[in-house]
C-alpha positions in Angstrom: 84.5 181.4 40.1 82.4 180.4 37.1 79.2 178.3 37.5 81.2 175.1 37.1 82.6 174.1 40.5 86.3 173.7 41.0 86.0 170.0 41.9 84.0 169.4 38.7 86.9 170.8 36.7 89.4 168.7 38.6 87.4 165.5 38.2 87.2 166.0 34.4 90.9 165.1 34.4 91.5 161.6 35.7 95.1 162.2 36.7 94.2 165.4 38.6 91.4 163.7 40.4 93.6 160.7 41.2 96.3 162.9 42.8 93.8 165.0 44.8 92.1 161.8 46.0 95.4 160.6 47.3 96.0 163.9 49.0 92.6 164.0 50.8 92.8 160.4 51.8 95.8 161.2 53.9 93.3 162.6 56.4 90.3 160.4 55.3 88.6 163.5 53.7 88.1 162.4 50.2 84.4 161.5 50.6 83.9 164.7 52.5 85.4 166.7 49.6 83.0 164.9 47.1 80.0 165.2 49.3 80.2 168.9 49.9 82.3 170.1 47.0 80.5 173.4 46.2 80.0 174.3 49.9 83.7 173.8 50.8 84.9 175.8 47.8 82.5 178.7 48.4 83.2 178.8 52.1 87.0 178.6 51.9 87.4 180.9 48.8 85.1 183.6 50.2 87.0 184.0 53.4 88.6 187.5 53.5 90.3 187.0 56.9 94.1 186.9 56.8 95.1 185.3 60.1 98.4 186.4 61.5 98.6 184.2 64.5 97.8 180.6 65.6 94.9 181.8 67.8 93.2 183.7 65.0 93.7 180.8 62.6 92.3 178.4 65.1 89.2 180.6 65.6 88.5 180.5 61.9 89.1 176.7 61.8 86.7 176.0 64.8 84.0 178.1 63.2 84.5 176.3 59.9 84.3 172.9 61.5 81.1 173.8 63.4 79.4 174.9 60.2 80.7 171.9 58.4 79.1 169.5 60.9 75.8 171.3 60.7 76.0 171.1 56.9 76.7 167.3 57.0 73.9 166.6 59.5 71.4 168.5 57.3 72.5 166.7 54.1 69.9 164.3 52.9 71.3 160.9 52.0 69.7 159.2 48.9 70.1 155.7 50.3 71.1 153.9 53.5 74.7 153.3 52.6 75.2 157.1 52.1 73.6 157.7 55.5 76.1 155.4 57.1 79.0 157.3 55.5 77.6 160.6 56.7 77.7 159.4 60.3 81.3 158.2 59.7 82.3 161.6 58.4 80.7 163.3 61.4 82.6 161.0 63.7 85.8 161.7 61.8 85.4 165.4 62.1 84.9 165.1 65.9 88.1 163.1 66.3 90.3 165.3 64.1 91.6 168.6 65.6 89.8 171.5 63.9 92.9 173.4 62.8 94.4 170.2 61.3 91.3 169.4 59.3 90.7 173.0 58.2 94.2 173.6 57.0 94.3 170.3 55.1 91.1 171.2 53.3 92.2 174.7 52.5 95.6 173.5 51.2 93.7 171.0 49.1 91.6 173.7 47.5 94.8 175.6 46.8 96.3 172.6 45.1 93.2 172.2 43.0 93.4 175.8 41.8 97.0 175.2 40.8 96.1 172.1 39.0 93.3 173.8 37.2 95.6 176.5 36.0 98.3 174.0 35.0 95.8 172.1 32.9 94.6 175.3 31.4 91.1 174.6 32.6 89.0 177.8 32.3 88.9 178.9 35.9 87.4 182.4 36.0 89.2 184.7 38.3 86.2 187.0 38.8 85.1 187.0 42.4 87.9 184.7 43.4 89.1 185.9 46.8 91.5 183.2 47.5 95.0 183.9 46.1 97.1 181.4 44.3 99.9 181.5 46.8 99.6 180.1 50.2 97.4 181.6 52.9 99.0 185.1 53.2 99.3 184.3 56.8 102.0 183.7 59.3 103.2 180.4 57.9 105.5 179.7 60.8 102.5 179.9 63.2 100.6 177.5 61.0 103.5 175.1 60.7 104.0 175.2 64.4 100.3 174.5 65.0 99.7 171.6 62.6 103.2 170.6 61.4 102.4 171.2 57.8 104.7 172.1 55.0 104.8 175.9 54.2 105.5 178.1 51.2 104.2 178.1 47.7 103.2 174.7 46.4 105.0 173.8 43.3 103.1 171.9 40.6 105.9 169.4 40.4 105.5 168.6 44.1 101.8 168.1 43.6 102.2 165.7 40.7 104.3 163.5 43.0 101.6 163.1 45.6 100.5 159.7 44.3 102.3 157.2 42.2 101.2 156.5 38.7 98.1 154.3 38.4 97.1 154.7 42.1 93.4 154.9 42.3 91.5 156.8 45.0 90.3 153.5 46.4 93.8 152.0 46.5 95.0 155.2 48.0 93.1 154.5 51.2 89.6 155.9 50.6 87.5 154.6 53.5 84.4 153.7 51.6 84.3 155.6 48.4 80.5 155.9 48.5 80.0 159.6 48.3 80.3 159.5 44.5 76.6 159.2 44.3 76.2 162.5 46.1 79.0 164.3 44.3 78.3 166.6 41.3 80.4 164.4 39.0 81.1 160.9 40.1 83.8 159.2 38.1 82.1 156.8 35.7 82.4 153.1 36.1 82.9 153.2 39.9 81.2 150.5 41.8 79.9 151.3 45.3 80.8 149.0 48.2 78.5 146.5 49.9 76.1 147.6 52.5 77.6 148.3 55.9 77.5 145.2 58.1 75.7 145.2 61.4 78.8 144.9 63.4 80.0 148.1 61.8 76.8 149.8 62.7 77.2 148.6 66.3 80.8 150.0 66.3 79.4 153.3 65.1 76.9 153.4 67.9 79.5 152.5 70.5 81.9 155.1 69.2 79.2 157.9 69.1 78.1 156.9 72.6 81.6 157.1 74.0 82.1 160.5 72.4 78.8 161.7 73.9 79.9 160.6 77.4 82.6 163.3 77.3 79.7 165.8 77.8 79.2 164.5 81.4 82.3 166.4 82.7 81.1 169.6 81.0 77.7 169.2 82.4 79.1 168.6 85.9 81.1 171.8 85.8 78.1 173.7 84.5 75.9 172.5 87.3 78.6 173.3 89.9 79.0 176.9 88.6 75.3 177.3 88.4 74.9 176.3 92.1 77.7 178.6 93.0 76.0 181.5 91.3 72.8 180.8 93.1 74.5 180.7 96.4 76.6 183.8 95.9 74.3 186.2 93.9 76.2 189.3 95.3 79.7 188.0 94.4 81.9 190.5 92.5 82.3 187.9 89.8 78.5 187.3 89.4 78.3 189.1 86.1 81.3 187.4 84.7 80.0 184.1 86.0 76.6 184.7 84.5 78.0 185.4 81.1 80.2 182.3 81.4 77.3 180.2 82.3 75.3 181.4 79.3 78.2 180.5 77.0 79.0 177.2 78.6 75.3 176.1 78.5 75.0 177.2 74.9 78.1 175.1 74.1 76.7 172.1 76.0 73.3 172.4 74.3 75.0 172.5 70.9 77.0 169.3 71.8 73.8 167.6 73.1 72.0 168.5 69.9 74.8 167.2 67.8 74.9 164.0 69.8 71.2 163.5 69.3 71.6 164.1 65.6 74.1 161.3 65.5 71.9 159.1 67.6 68.9 159.8 65.5 70.6 158.7 62.3 72.0 155.6 64.0 68.6 154.6 65.3 67.2 155.1 61.8 69.8 152.7 60.4 69.1 150.0 63.0 65.3 150.2 62.6 65.8 150.0 58.8 67.9 146.9 59.3 65.0 145.4 61.4 62.5 146.3 58.6 64.8 144.5 56.2 64.9 141.5 58.5 61.1 141.4 58.6 61.0 141.6 54.8 63.4 138.6 54.6 61.0 136.9 57.1 58.1 137.4 54.7 60.2 136.0 51.8 61.0 133.0 54.0 57.3 132.3 54.0 57.7 131.5 50.3 60.6 129.3 51.0 63.6 131.7 50.7 66.6 131.1 52.8 66.5 133.1 56.0 69.0 133.7 58.8 67.1 134.2 62.0 70.4 134.6 63.9 70.8 138.0 62.4 68.1 139.1 64.9 70.6 138.7 67.7 73.0 141.2 66.0 70.1 143.6 65.6 69.2 143.2 69.3 72.8 144.2 70.3 72.4 147.4 68.4 69.0 148.1 70.0 70.4 147.5 73.5 73.3 149.9 72.9 71.0 152.5 71.4 68.7 152.2 74.5 71.7 152.9 76.8 72.7 155.8 74.5 69.3 157.5 74.5 68.7 157.0 78.2 72.0 158.8 79.1 71.2 161.5 76.5 67.8 162.0 78.0 69.2 162.3 81.5 71.8 164.8 80.3 69.1 167.0 78.6 67.0 167.0 81.8 69.9 167.9 84.0 70.8 170.7 81.6 67.2 172.0 81.8 67.7 172.4 85.6 70.3 175.1 84.9 67.7 177.8 84.5 69.6 180.9 83.4 66.6 182.4 81.6 62.9 181.9 82.2 62.3 180.1 78.9 64.5 177.7 77.0 62.5 176.6 73.9 65.4 175.0 72.1 66.3 172.7 74.9 62.7 171.9 75.6 62.3 171.0 71.9 65.4 168.8 72.2 63.9 167.1 75.2 60.7 166.3 73.3 62.7 164.9 70.4 64.8 162.6 72.6 61.7 161.3 74.3 59.9 160.6 71.0 63.1 158.8 69.7 63.3 156.7 72.8 59.6 155.8 72.5 60.0 154.8 68.9 63.0 152.7 69.7 61.3 150.8 72.5 58.1 150.2 70.5 60.0 149.2 67.3 61.8 146.6 69.2 58.6 144.6 69.8 58.3 142.1 66.9 56.9 138.7 65.9 59.9 136.5 65.6 58.1 133.3 64.9 55.2 133.8 62.5 51.9 131.9 62.7 50.9 129.8 59.7 49.8 132.1 57.0 47.1 129.8 55.8 45.2 129.2 59.0 42.4 126.7 59.3 39.8 127.1 62.0 39.8 124.7 64.9 43.4 123.8 64.2 46.3 124.3 66.6 49.1 126.6 65.7 52.0 128.4 67.4 53.7 131.8 67.2 56.1 133.9 69.4 57.0 137.6 69.9 60.3 139.1 71.1 61.3 142.3 72.7 64.8 143.2 71.4 65.8 145.2 74.5 66.6 142.2 76.5 67.2 143.3 80.1 67.9 146.9 79.2 64.8 148.4 80.8 64.6 145.9 83.7 61.2 144.8 82.3 62.3 141.2 82.7 62.2 141.6 86.4 58.4 141.9 86.2 57.6 140.4 82.8 54.4 141.6 81.2 51.7 139.4 79.7 51.3 139.5 75.9 47.7 139.3 74.5 46.7 138.3 71.0 43.6 139.0 68.9 42.9 138.6 65.1 42.3 141.7 63.0 40.9 142.1 59.5 42.7 144.1 56.9 40.4 147.1 57.4 40.7 147.0 61.2 44.5 146.9 60.9 44.5 149.9 58.5 42.3 151.9 60.8 44.4 151.0 63.8 47.7 151.9 62.1 46.2 155.2 60.7 45.2 156.3 64.2 48.7 156.2 65.5 51.8 154.1 65.1 52.2 153.6 68.8 48.9 154.5 70.2 47.4 153.2 73.4 46.6 149.5 73.3 44.8 149.0 76.5 42.0 146.4 76.6 39.4 149.2 76.5 40.8 150.7 73.3 40.7 147.2 71.6 37.1 146.6 72.4 35.4 145.5 69.2 38.6 145.3 67.3 38.9 141.5 67.1 37.5 139.7 64.1 37.5 136.3 65.7 37.9 134.2 68.8 41.3 132.7 69.6 41.9 130.2 72.4 45.0 130.3 74.5 45.7 133.8 73.3 47.9 135.1 76.2 51.4 134.4 77.3 53.8 135.8 79.9 57.2 137.0 78.6 60.3 135.1 79.7 63.9 136.2 79.8 66.7 133.7 78.9 69.8 134.8 80.7 72.2 132.9 78.5 70.9 134.2 75.2 69.5 137.5 76.4 66.2 136.7 74.6 63.1 138.2 76.1 60.1 136.6 74.4 56.6 135.2 74.8 55.7 131.9 73.2 52.2 130.9 72.1 52.4 127.2 71.7 48.8 126.0 71.6 46.6 128.7 70.0 43.5 127.8 68.1 41.2 130.0 66.0 37.6 129.0 66.9 35.6 131.6 65.1 36.1 134.2 62.4 34.1 137.3 61.3 34.4 138.0 57.7 33.9 141.3 55.8 31.2 141.7 53.1 32.6 140.6 49.8 32.7 142.8 46.7 32.6 141.7 43.1 34.6 138.5 42.5 36.3 138.6 46.0 36.3 135.3 47.9 37.3 134.3 51.4 40.6 133.1 50.0 41.5 136.7 49.0 40.7 138.2 52.5 43.7 138.9 54.7 43.8 139.0 58.4 46.7 139.4 60.9 47.4 138.5 64.5 47.8 141.5 66.7 50.0 141.1 69.7 50.1 143.7 72.5 51.5 144.2 76.0 51.5 146.9 78.7 54.2 147.3 81.4 55.6 150.0 83.7 59.1 151.3 83.9 60.2 154.0 86.3 56.6 155.0 86.9 56.0 155.3 83.2 53.5 153.0 81.4 54.8 151.4 78.3 52.4 150.0 75.7 53.7 148.1 72.7 52.1 146.2 69.8 53.0 144.5 66.6 51.2 142.8 63.7 52.0 139.4 62.2 52.4 138.8 58.5 49.0 138.6 56.8 47.1 135.3 57.1 44.2 133.8 55.2 41.6 132.0 57.2 39.9 128.9 55.7 37.5 126.3 57.0 38.0 123.6 54.3 41.0 122.1 52.7 39.9 122.8 49.1 40.3 126.5 49.9 44.0 126.2 50.4 45.4 126.5 46.9 43.8 129.9 46.2 44.7 131.0 49.8 48.3 130.2 49.0 48.1 132.3 45.9 47.1 135.3 48.1 49.9 134.6 50.6 52.6 133.9 48.0 51.9 137.1 46.1 51.8 139.2 49.3 55.0 137.7 50.7 56.9 138.2 47.4 55.8 141.7 46.3 54.7 143.7 49.4 56.7 146.8 50.3 58.6 146.9 53.6 56.5 149.8 54.8 52.9 149.9 53.7 49.3 150.3 54.8 48.0 146.8 55.9 48.0 144.9 53.6 48.3 146.8 50.3 50.2 145.1 47.5 50.7 145.8 43.8 48.3 144.1 41.4 50.9 143.6 38.7 54.6 142.8 38.6 57.3 142.1 36.0 57.9 138.6 34.9 61.4 138.8 36.3 60.0 139.4 39.8 57.4 136.7 39.4 59.9 134.2 38.1 62.0 134.6 41.2 58.9 134.1 43.4 57.9 130.9 41.5 61.4 129.5 41.5 61.8 130.1 45.2 58.4 128.5 46.0 58.9 125.5 43.8 62.5 125.0 44.7 61.9 125.1 48.5 59.0 122.7 48.1 60.7 120.2 45.8 64.3 120.7 46.7 65.4 121.4 43.1 65.3 124.8 41.5 63.7 125.5 38.2 65.9 125.9 35.1 65.9 128.8 32.7 64.0 126.5 30.2 61.4 125.7 32.9 60.9 129.4 33.6 60.6 130.3 29.9 57.8 127.6 29.6 56.0 129.1 32.6 56.2 132.6 31.1 54.8 131.4 27.8 51.9 129.7 29.7 51.0 133.0 31.4 50.8 134.9 28.0 47.4 135.1 26.6 45.3 137.2 24.1 48.6 138.1 22.3 47.8 137.7 18.7 50.9 139.7 17.6 53.1 137.4 19.6 54.7 140.2 21.5 56.1 139.5 25.0 54.3 141.3 27.7 56.8 141.6 30.6 54.1 142.5 33.1 52.0 139.8 34.8 48.8 140.8 36.6 47.2 139.3 39.7 44.3 138.2 37.6 46.6 136.4 35.1 48.4 134.8 38.0 45.4 133.2 39.8 42.0 134.5 38.7 41.6 134.1 35.0 41.4 130.5 33.6 44.1 129.5 31.2 43.1 129.4 27.5 40.8 126.5 26.8 41.0 125.3 30.4 38.8 125.5 33.5 41.6 126.2 35.9 44.0 129.1 36.5 47.8 129.2 36.1 48.3 129.1 39.9 45.9 126.1 40.3 47.9 124.3 37.6 51.3 125.2 39.1 50.2 124.5 42.6 48.9 121.0 41.7 52.2 120.1 40.0 54.1 121.4 43.0 52.1 119.2 45.3 52.3 116.1 43.0 56.0 116.5 42.8 56.5 116.8 46.5 54.2 114.0 47.5 55.0 111.4 44.8 57.8 112.4 42.4 60.3 114.1 44.8 63.3 111.7 44.4 62.9 111.4 40.7 62.5 115.1 40.2 65.6 115.8 42.3 67.6 113.3 40.3 66.7 115.0 37.1 64.6 112.1 35.6 61.6 114.3 34.9 61.6 116.9 32.1 58.4 118.3 33.5 57.9 121.7 32.1 57.6 121.2 28.3 54.6 121.5 26.1 53.2 118.7 24.0 54.4 120.0 20.7 58.0 120.5 21.8 58.0 117.0 23.4 56.8 115.6 20.1 59.5 117.3 18.1 62.3 116.5 20.6 61.4 112.8 20.6 61.2 112.5 16.8 64.7 114.1 16.6 66.1 111.7 19.3 69.0 109.6 18.0 68.0 106.7 20.3 64.9 106.2 18.2 62.1 103.7 19.1 61.5 103.4 22.8 62.8 106.8 23.7 60.5 108.5 26.2 60.2 111.5 28.5 58.0 112.6 31.4 56.2 115.9 31.2 53.6 117.6 33.4 50.2 117.6 31.9 48.7 120.8 30.4 45.2 119.6 30.6 45.0 117.7 33.8 45.6 119.3 37.3 48.4 117.6 39.0 49.1 115.1 36.2 52.2 113.7 34.7 52.3 112.0 31.3 54.7 109.8 29.3 55.5 110.6 25.7 57.4 107.9 23.8 58.4 106.9 20.3 56.3 103.8 19.4 57.2 100.9 17.1 56.0 102.8 14.1 58.4 105.7 14.7 55.6 108.2 15.7 55.0 109.6 19.2 52.4 108.3 21.6 51.2 110.3 24.6 49.8 108.4 27.5 46.9 109.8 29.4 48.1 111.6 32.6 48.6 109.9 35.9 47.7 111.8 39.1 48.2 111.4 42.8 45.3 108.9 42.9 47.2 106.6 40.6 50.5 106.9 42.4 48.8 105.8 45.7 48.1 102.5 43.9 51.5 102.1 42.1 54.4 104.6 42.0 55.7 106.2 38.8 59.0 104.2 38.7 57.1 100.8 38.9 54.7 101.9 36.2 57.6 102.7 33.9 59.2 99.3 34.7 56.0 97.6 33.6 55.9 99.3 30.2 58.4 97.3 28.0 58.1 99.8 25.1 59.9 102.3 27.2 63.6 101.7 26.7 65.7 104.9 26.9 65.1 108.2 28.8 65.4 111.3 26.7 68.0 113.8 28.0 66.6 116.4 30.5 67.9 119.7 31.8 69.9 117.9 34.4 70.9 114.7 32.6 72.3 115.8 29.3 72.9 112.3 28.0 70.2 109.6 27.2 69.9 106.9 29.9 68.8 103.3 29.7 65.4 103.0 31.4 66.5 100.7 34.2 69.6 102.7 34.8 67.6 105.9 35.1 64.8 104.5 37.3 66.3 101.4 38.9 67.0 103.1 42.2 63.3 104.0 42.5 61.8 100.6 41.7 59.9 98.8 44.5 61.2 95.4 45.4 58.7 92.8 44.2 58.7 89.6 46.2 58.0 86.4 44.4 54.4 85.2 45.2 54.3 82.3 47.6 51.4 79.8 47.9 48.9 80.7 50.7 47.7 78.1 53.2 44.1 79.5 53.1 43.7 78.6 49.4 43.7 82.1 48.1 45.9 82.9 45.0 48.1 86.0 45.4 48.0 88.7 42.8 50.1 91.7 41.8 49.3 95.1 40.2 50.9 95.9 36.9 50.4 98.5 34.2 49.8 97.7 30.5 49.0 100.0 27.6 46.4 99.1 25.0 47.6 98.9 21.4 46.0 100.9 18.6 42.6 99.6 17.7 42.1 97.6 20.9 38.6 98.0 22.2 38.4 95.6 25.0 40.4 94.8 28.1 43.3 92.4 28.0 42.3 88.8 28.3 42.0 87.5 31.8 42.0 90.9 33.5 39.2 92.8 35.1 38.2 96.2 33.6 36.9 98.6 36.2 38.0 101.9 37.8 40.3 101.6 40.8 39.4 103.4 44.1 42.0 105.1 46.2 42.2 106.2 49.8 42.2 109.9 50.7 45.6 111.6 50.1 47.8 113.3 52.6 48.4 117.0 52.8 51.6 118.9 52.1 53.4 121.5 54.1 54.1 124.8 52.1 56.9 126.6 53.7 55.6 128.0 57.0 54.0 125.2 58.8 50.5 124.9 57.3 49.2 121.8 55.6 46.7 121.6 52.7 45.0 118.8 50.8 44.6 118.8 47.1 41.6 117.8 45.0 42.6 115.0 42.6 41.5 114.7 38.9 42.0 111.4 37.1 41.0 109.9 33.7 42.1 106.6 32.3 41.7 106.5 28.6 44.8 105.0 27.0 45.9 102.6 29.8 44.6 100.3 32.5 45.8 98.9 35.7 45.4 95.2 35.9 45.7 92.5 38.6 47.5 89.4 37.3 
């Protein structure tokens, strides 16, 4: 043939591809044809054998299928979905009789050659060993063997294979995902969703069942081997010896093939677990997270453990059949199976309940670890004790580099701890009803921490640590040592360190790779990535997501030193939380974090109801109010650009211009809440539309639900006169306090802390100025 493959020629004609897809889907072989198009063509069309009997044809078919399986198993999948499909195809080949599958593929190639000729596609005949008529074989024998139609295939018959407009997918294609691996995938096709865990579980179950058929062959092999040993002088000894060699070779090939299936399935399940851990990290930023998925992953782990245990036993028993002095292939397989089992057991040990990622010394916290093998290894009968230490980033890197599952005895961990943790051990417990095998640490406390030497502008809030959990147990006289690391944590000693610490954790949770050296993370991301992280964080904290306008405002706030006005789609770590905003003394993260805290602590109900515009700059607020059709008294609430954790009111005054009140902060709201302050200001009449409320609202209609009930003052028997707190705004040119009112700053009690998504609390420094308004007692 020419350099262009036959399938590539066929796929260049939509109608031809459609008809051949329908043909191959009769046996579920369409994806196989796509995946191995050149190999199938070269193999079938290069065969010079002309079988003249069913036995000869079957011999060719069996050899073809064996080579086909090896080819599939050696094919590298470009993504996880393709790997799932490879395993499905291997299972399909095992279930389908070799002769039936081979003749269907060979007939398919014949049909393609006919179609190529019919379409006048330039199919070179040089080197083409496959004739255009049928197999040049005993067609009656083939028909008897596989029940297929015989004779020359007429083009008119081929054109009737599929009805007009029937697509390969509609024609029954199992998954249709091999297009990514084919030479010419049809344009515009959309791949299916990722295989669900229950499907992975079914694949494991099916492969496990198929493997168990080896047990009978192994039993016969062992019996024949023992017979040969007991009757060395038997007249059939030579024949039996040759038969043993062939039977053992066939069994080893089946064991190797079963292990290849197993290895791919194990890789799928461990990848799913890594994805679950990635989702767990995103949940630290407030993303939704289904912990129940871990139960489905555990079921896969348990079935894999049964599979690999039986596989290991079969390999060991086969090794006992010592026909030759050395058996390097089988010994190599034994080592591979043992390594796979070790990786499975160690990968199943995880942190299912993460500790707080911003951890304050001398503060109680909790965590738990889980072993996803349940009762599989019988470890629950003598449950091990799990120990915990804290490691620095450098210590974790060194430990991981020295070996993924190296020994974790107490001796090997000497000097590895970077601090002192109380209540740092817990015995694992098995829950029979849920099959959960876990250890809970309910009352841990970090007493001391050892810090690394800082470089440049590094601070303690940039330094990452992790909790290191490890356990040692014995199974069948083998010692098993497992360990796992928590998500990174930042250790602080004072509440004012928490905002920057949360910047470190938020960035790491959002942008770390699933597999990495602890705890390496990129130092710049696209705005699209960062906007998702900010929206997730703010939405989980305040129970209302940011709008597109909100995010655009945040993006503009992050832009700096851009004289040309060009949009820089990349945001660096320094822009995010290290470099002060232009003409400000605080960073973007400090400003964003303070607003998030203020909203959660004091503005939550009004923010959720859409009464606060929030993210709008002063200039746009000014322009929007001047254009408002409601005129004088129209107002909106915006977050302050100049004050950390401040909210300000902008309104249209009696002169028709816009007045901006000095920002209020958490300190002010501890005295009088925002809704009551708005009620006291009679010049505020109509709330300007927001992203949520598209129509202007009367002030009392907008905020009436948030007003505090004010009781009428009643005379006191002790002679004191009751007073109330109200807000008034000075008019232009007023230089003194309102008559009859005191004029002095108000003190406020310390504020509470706020939880930020994974159980830790943090206080917030308050900033407050009162320039354009006063609070008065009347």
